[in-house]
Backbone as CSV, one residue per row, in Angstrom:
resi,resn,N_x,N_y,N_z,CA_x,CA_y,CA_z,C_x,C_y,C_z
1,MET,272.689,18.941,-23.525,272.276,18.468,-22.541,270.650,18.520,-22.711
2,ARG,270.380,20.272,-22.639,269.035,20.947,-22.532,268.187,20.113,-23.579
3,TYR,269.120,20.203,-24.911,268.881,19.908,-26.312,268.373,18.090,-26.202
4,GLU,268.691,17.601,-25.599,268.790,16.247,-25.406,267.338,15.640,-24.568
5,VAL,267.177,16.564,-23.600,266.316,16.103,-22.818,264.922,16.607,-23.581
6,LEU,264.886,17.582,-24.263,263.306,17.829,-25.026,263.671,17.146,-26.160
7,CYS,264.334,16.410,-26.934,264.260,15.476,-27.890,263.590,14.481,-27.610
8,ARG,264.166,14.040,-26.149,263.461,12.853,-25.978,262.075,12.975,-25.204
9,ALA,261.687,14.140,-24.502,260.264,14.510,-24.785,259.835,14.623,-26.235
10,GLY,260.190,14.643,-26.998,259.349,15.070,-28.609,259.454,13.634,-28.706
11,ILE,260.317,12.880,-29.049,260.150,11.333,-29.009,258.810,11.019,-28.303
12,GLY,258.961,11.190,-26.901,257.863,10.571,-26.689,256.616,10.917,-26.936
13,TRP,256.512,12.228,-27.519,255.175,12.684,-27.842,254.982,12.249,-29.006
14,ALA,255.572,12.175,-29.915,255.611,11.567,-31.453,255.094,9.839,-31.151
15,LYS,255.661,9.219,-30.225,255.415,7.467,-30.024,253.660,7.839,-29.530
16,PHE,253.660,8.746,-28.378,252.169,8.800,-27.815,251.008,8.872,-28.902
17,HIS,251.366,10.033,-29.756,250.279,10.282,-30.836,250.257,9.212,-31.848
18,ALA,251.353,8.174,-32.433,251.511,7.319,-33.248,250.841,6.039,-32.544
19,GLY,250.186,6.278,-30.989,249.963,4.918,-30.078,250.821,4.086,-29.770
20,ASP,252.265,4.181,-29.515,253.074,3.204,-29.070,252.951,3.990,-27.862
21,LEU,252.553,3.057,-26.845,252.499,3.909,-25.438,253.698,3.330,-24.614
22,ASP,254.066,2.099,-24.895,255.377,1.500,-24.649,256.616,2.392,-24.681
23,GLY,256.911,2.709,-26.052,257.894,3.666,-26.474,257.886,4.808,-26.157
24,ALA,256.491,5.474,-25.715,256.156,7.032,-25.235,256.963,7.095,-23.802
25,GLU,256.646,5.589,-23.335,256.514,5.684,-21.520,258.176,5.850,-21.622
26,ARG,258.658,4.925,-22.377,260.228,4.802,-22.164,260.851,6.122,-22.513
27,ALA,260.459,6.588,-23.224,260.968,8.256,-23.873,260.863,9.295,-22.679
28,PHE,259.916,9.037,-22.246,259.779,10.328,-21.404,259.988,9.731,-19.886
29,ARG,260.456,8.645,-19.836,261.151,8.379,-18.521,262.630,8.588,-18.896
30,SER,263.077,8.203,-19.855,264.640,8.544,-20.253,265.019,9.979,-19.932
31,MET,263.933,10.782,-20.089,264.322,12.224,-19.853,265.213,12.510,-18.546
32,GLU,264.775,11.839,-17.544,265.704,11.806,-16.439,266.614,11.166,-16.068
33,GLU,267.010,10.298,-17.406,268.336,9.933,-17.061,269.529,11.101,-17.781
34,VAL,269.196,11.857,-18.381,269.793,12.957,-19.135,270.296,14.010,-17.722
35,PHE,269.435,14.122,-17.108,269.934,15.194,-15.297,268.954,15.100,-14.819
36,PRO,268.968,15.095,-13.400,267.720,14.950,-12.488,267.320,16.368,-12.820
37,GLY,265.693,15.944,-12.908,264.420,17.471,-13.046,264.397,17.539,-14.577
38,GLY,265.142,16.175,-15.628,264.640,16.334,-16.904,263.467,16.095,-17.295
39,MET,262.471,15.218,-16.636,261.282,15.128,-16.882,260.440,16.288,-16.745
40,GLU,260.666,17.101,-15.894,260.047,18.685,-15.948,260.488,19.423,-16.987
41,TRP,260.934,19.333,-17.687,261.409,19.895,-19.176,260.327,20.312,-20.025
42,GLN,259.789,21.326,-20.849,259.385,21.560,-21.313,258.983,23.201,-22.188
43,LEU,258.839,22.818,-23.398,258.446,24.349,-24.195,257.554,24.855,-23.940
44,GLU,257.055,26.019,-23.172,255.594,26.341,-23.125,254.650,26.554,-23.984
45,GLY,253.574,26.118,-24.127,252.690,26.278,-25.311,253.322,25.431,-26.720
46,ARG,254.502,24.708,-26.129,254.636,23.966,-27.902,255.178,22.340,-27.369
47,LEU,255.725,22.145,-26.447,256.131,20.509,-25.941,255.958,20.426,-24.615
48,LYS,254.884,19.656,-24.200,254.678,19.220,-22.751,256.090,18.105,-22.177
49,SER,256.032,18.359,-21.182,256.918,17.630,-20.235,256.600,16.378,-20.130
50,GLY,257.754,15.360,-19.420,257.713,14.026,-19.373,256.897,13.444,-18.426
51,VAL,256.430,14.588,-17.431,255.485,14.179,-15.886,254.321,14.415,-16.980
52,ILE,253.974,15.263,-17.626,252.491,15.562,-18.237,252.263,14.262,-19.132
53,GLY,253.410,13.875,-19.517,253.413,12.292,-21.093,253.341,11.082,-20.194
54,LEU,253.821,11.368,-18.904,253.694,9.636,-18.549,252.057,9.775,-18.008
55,GLN,251.311,10.837,-17.238,250.058,11.072,-17.253,248.857,10.949,-18.453
56,TYR,249.644,10.987,-19.478,248.956,10.867,-20.501,248.470,9.430,-21.023
57,VAL,249.826,8.718,-21.008,249.989,7.305,-21.311,249.220,6.711,-20.242
58,ALA,249.053,6.714,-19.131,248.406,5.998,-18.209,246.965,6.308,-18.639
59,ASP,246.136,7.692,-18.975,244.865,7.960,-19.127,245.048,7.189,-20.454
60,LYS,245.355,7.122,-21.363,245.194,6.371,-22.659,245.029,4.959,-22.204
61,ALA,245.966,4.364,-21.604,245.979,2.932,-21.731,244.656,2.987,-20.994
62,LEU,244.384,3.366,-20.179,242.900,2.989,-19.392,241.556,3.087,-20.188
63,ARG,241.730,4.456,-20.621,240.704,4.442,-21.776,240.114,3.384,-22.620
64,GLU,241.505,2.995,-23.531,241.591,1.887,-24.273,241.138,0.752,-23.851
65,SER,241.498,0.536,-22.664,241.347,-1.123,-22.023,239.434,-0.904,-21.704
66,ALA,239.147,0.289,-21.545,237.806,0.692,-20.838,236.649,0.541,-22.736
67,GLU,237.136,0.737,-23.514,236.632,0.732,-24.387,236.123,-0.393,-24.902
68,THR,237.204,-1.864,-24.482,236.940,-2.922,-25.049,235.828,-3.641,-24.193
69,GLY,235.721,-3.453,-22.953,234.623,-4.314,-22.360,233.706,-3.195,-21.223
70,GLY,234.088,-2.051,-21.052,233.527,-1.039,-20.170,234.004,-0.971,-18.844
71,VAL,235.469,-2.133,-18.518,235.497,-1.730,-17.025,237.357,-1.853,-17.502
72,PHE,238.084,-1.289,-17.013,239.684,-1.299,-16.596,240.343,-2.764,-16.420
73,GLU,240.969,-3.005,-17.753,241.770,-4.621,-17.351,242.631,-4.825,-16.446
74,LEU,243.096,-5.285,-15.436,244.610,-5.511,-14.877,245.530,-4.907,-15.626
75,GLY,245.787,-5.214,-17.001,247.134,-4.789,-17.205,247.375,-3.236,-17.558
76,ALA,246.226,-2.616,-17.710,245.954,-1.012,-18.026,246.277,-0.820,-16.193
77,LEU,245.380,-1.750,-15.552,245.400,-0.785,-14.222,247.143,-0.743,-13.873
78,ALA,247.643,-1.719,-13.897,249.128,-2.247,-13.588,249.758,-1.330,-14.128
79,ARG,249.427,-0.881,-15.555,250.575,0.349,-16.068,250.293,1.945,-15.313
80,ALA,248.806,1.841,-15.351,248.961,3.526,-14.355,249.246,3.015,-12.695
81,ALA,249.312,2.385,-12.425,249.934,2.047,-10.934,251.172,2.036,-11.138
82,ARG,251.662,1.399,-11.842,253.474,1.957,-12.053,253.939,3.091,-12.372
83,ILE,253.114,3.661,-13.581,253.526,4.926,-13.893,253.402,6.044,-12.770
84,TYR,252.508,5.956,-11.908,251.957,6.651,-10.637,252.671,6.755,-9.389
85,ALA,253.064,5.536,-9.624,254.230,5.294,-8.431,255.682,5.673,-8.966
86,VAL,255.793,5.770,-10.325,257.483,6.586,-10.517,257.169,8.184,-10.523
87,LEU,255.470,8.567,-10.587,255.644,10.003,-10.246,255.755,10.408,-9.172
88,HIS,254.903,9.639,-8.165,254.738,9.827,-6.708,255.948,9.864,-6.569
89,ALA,257.331,8.851,-6.480,258.686,9.045,-6.281,259.217,10.079,-6.476
90,TYR,259.004,10.629,-8.231,259.671,11.954,-8.524,259.421,13.040,-7.640
91,ARG,257.796,13.219,-7.581,257.324,13.968,-6.970,256.420,13.746,-5.458
92,PRO,257.455,13.364,-4.434,256.589,12.789,-2.908,255.607,13.604,-2.468
93,GLY,255.794,14.991,-2.495,254.822,15.750,-1.606,253.811,16.374,-2.394
94,ASP,253.272,15.551,-3.926,252.493,15.916,-4.896,251.176,14.901,-4.236
95,ALA,250.040,15.567,-3.790,248.938,14.819,-3.109,248.130,13.746,-4.345
96,ASP,248.122,14.433,-5.398,247.396,13.497,-6.858,248.165,12.752,-7.158
97,PHE,249.748,13.084,-6.956,250.386,11.960,-7.631,250.262,10.256,-6.417
98,ALA,250.320,10.928,-5.108,250.222,9.888,-4.304,248.587,9.503,-4.251
99,ASN,247.641,10.078,-4.712,246.110,9.203,-4.344,246.310,8.893,-5.762
100,ASN,246.872,8.945,-6.700,246.621,7.880,-8.258,247.329,6.778,-8.026
101,CYS,248.303,6.780,-7.274,249.480,5.800,-7.133,248.777,4.571,-5.851
102,GLY,248.543,5.437,-5.003,247.333,4.387,-4.027,246.146,3.681,-5.065
103,PHE,245.430,4.600,-5.972,244.164,4.351,-6.131,244.301,3.267,-7.096
104,PHE,245.031,3.733,-8.073,245.548,2.701,-9.130,246.048,1.072,-8.552
105,HIS,247.071,1.124,-7.714,247.670,0.140,-6.890,246.391,-0.739,-6.057
106,ARG,245.245,0.050,-5.479,244.218,-0.719,-5.077,243.342,-1.578,-5.979
107,GLU,243.327,-0.803,-7.101,242.210,-1.670,-8.096,242.851,-2.571,-8.965
108,TRP,244.140,-2.478,-8.858,244.922,-3.507,-9.501,245.022,-4.904,-8.577
109,GLY,245.566,-4.488,-6.930,245.674,-5.590,-6.331,244.240,-6.462,-5.892
110,VAL,242.673,-5.305,-5.842,241.793,-6.011,-6.085,241.551,-6.528,-6.976
111,GLY,241.540,-6.522,-7.899,241.353,-7.290,-9.583,242.182,-8.677,-9.028
112,SER,243.646,-8.593,-8.739,244.507,-9.606,-8.654,243.677,-10.852,-7.489
113,VAL,243.058,-10.268,-6.681,242.552,-10.761,-5.645,241.441,-11.914,-6.103
114,PHE,240.695,-11.065,-7.084,239.596,-11.605,-7.504,240.147,-12.613,-8.826
115,LYS,241.385,-12.634,-9.147,241.692,-13.724,-10.342,242.595,-14.883,-9.282
116,ALA,242.737,-14.535,-8.011,243.803,-15.612,-7.423,241.989,-16.579,-7.156
117,ARG,241.199,-16.002,-6.656,239.604,-16.596,-6.323,239.466,-17.181,-7.280
118,GLU,239.393,-16.933,-8.563,238.940,-17.334,-10.076,239.763,-18.893,-9.748
119,TYR,241.134,-18.705,-9.844,241.797,-19.976,-9.915,241.191,-20.717,-8.806
120,ARG,241.279,-20.544,-7.510,240.756,-21.219,-6.611,239.648,-22.175,-6.841
121,ALA,238.624,-21.194,-7.494,237.698,-22.155,-8.021,237.567,-23.271,-8.707
122,MET,238.350,-23.096,-9.553,238.938,-23.719,-10.959,239.136,-25.060,-10.227
123,ALA,240.266,-24.606,-9.414,240.706,-25.974,-8.630,239.736,-26.872,-7.945
124,GLU,238.900,-26.053,-7.469,237.895,-27.341,-6.528,237.133,-27.749,-7.856
125,GLY,236.682,-27.178,-8.785,235.997,-27.667,-10.178,236.779,-28.819,-10.686
126,SER,237.918,-28.803,-10.484,238.656,-29.918,-11.536,238.916,-31.237,-10.963
127,LEU,238.673,-32.258,-11.833,238.880,-33.514,-11.472,239.866,-34.293,-11.698
128,ASP,241.063,-33.774,-12.576,242.194,-33.692,-12.571,243.193,-33.496,-11.926
129,PRO,243.959,-34.164,-10.894,245.084,-33.610,-9.766,245.899,-32.941,-10.508
130,ALA,246.452,-33.137,-11.215,247.432,-32.263,-12.161,247.048,-30.401,-12.414
131,VAL,246.135,-30.757,-12.933,245.203,-29.277,-13.347,245.013,-28.315,-12.086
132,ARG,244.206,-29.021,-11.037,244.112,-29.188,-9.587,245.656,-28.296,-8.808
133,GLU,246.529,-29.110,-8.939,247.839,-28.543,-8.280,248.484,-27.185,-9.102
134,LEU,248.063,-27.180,-10.592,248.647,-26.083,-10.872,247.388,-24.685,-10.768
135,ASP,246.213,-24.972,-10.510,245.368,-23.908,-10.348,245.485,-23.681,-8.801
136,LEU,245.937,-24.526,-8.053,246.299,-23.839,-6.939,247.554,-22.988,-6.456
137,ALA,248.575,-23.373,-7.440,249.949,-22.736,-7.578,249.742,-21.379,-7.946
138,LEU,248.785,-21.278,-9.088,248.423,-20.288,-9.618,247.872,-18.826,-8.849
139,ALA,246.720,-19.664,-7.898,246.174,-18.789,-6.918,247.244,-18.397,-5.797
140,ALA,248.000,-19.173,-5.337,249.094,-18.711,-4.374,249.970,-17.614,-5.061
141,GLN,250.325,-17.620,-6.063,251.242,-16.891,-7.054,250.457,-15.692,-7.255
142,GLU,249.402,-15.667,-7.334,248.542,-14.244,-7.337,248.145,-13.745,-6.290
143,CYS,247.872,-14.459,-5.283,247.738,-13.933,-4.243,248.809,-13.390,-3.523
144,ALA,250.192,-13.649,-3.724,251.444,-13.419,-3.350,251.152,-11.996,-3.943
145,ARG,251.146,-11.899,-5.338,251.305,-10.607,-5.831,250.418,-9.567,-5.329
146,ALA,249.052,-9.958,-5.435,248.296,-9.233,-4.625,248.234,-8.482,-3.378
147,THR,248.823,-9.295,-2.606,249.455,-8.490,-1.202,250.668,-7.615,-1.362
148,GLN,251.900,-7.856,-2.401,252.725,-6.795,-2.767,252.100,-5.593,-3.216
149,ILE,251.158,-5.639,-3.785,250.358,-4.819,-4.803,249.563,-3.386,-3.471
150,LEU,248.759,-4.384,-2.813,248.254,-3.969,-2.195,248.980,-3.127,-0.858
151,THR,250.382,-3.469,-0.578,250.778,-2.981,0.259,251.775,-1.657,-0.122
152,ALA,251.832,-1.574,-1.756,251.969,-0.576,-2.268,251.415,0.401,-2.392
153,CYS,250.048,0.383,-2.495,248.497,0.889,-2.132,248.605,1.873,-1.290
154,ARG,248.676,0.581,-0.092,249.105,1.398,1.883,250.114,2.319,1.472
155,ASP,251.363,2.119,1.087,252.595,2.800,1.237,252.397,3.914,0.580
156,ALA,251.655,4.295,-0.204,251.233,5.665,-1.322,250.729,6.524,-0.208
157,TYR,249.886,5.960,0.448,249.151,7.074,1.179,249.653,7.492,2.602
């Protein structure tokens, strides 16, 4: 079992360095499926843990999104928020994980609020009733999502 958890860590790091963030995240998270506490396992000085790997995945996703436009994209914020929610649940007493979970949920949630406002503005400017109705539905959907995200932000603290 120890061998398997370390192999999963190795797969995670190999995927991370190959640029496969989805695969890396899956591999790091799968370490916990082997046995409780599996994400903590590492080979000191040779292979970092899945917990550290997940932090690297969130960081790389954010950095890559900022390189394209200078600001974090909602998808990258969502990934970071979800990763830190996993880490916060994994280590509820870790103040850094709680803070990062709350911070990234807040940023993602505020971005979703702005997106809902954009849909409302597009609806107001539309002359086609079907397009207006669609934009209003998208605004309502995005607003509901923002409420859930911002609730997770509040709960993280």
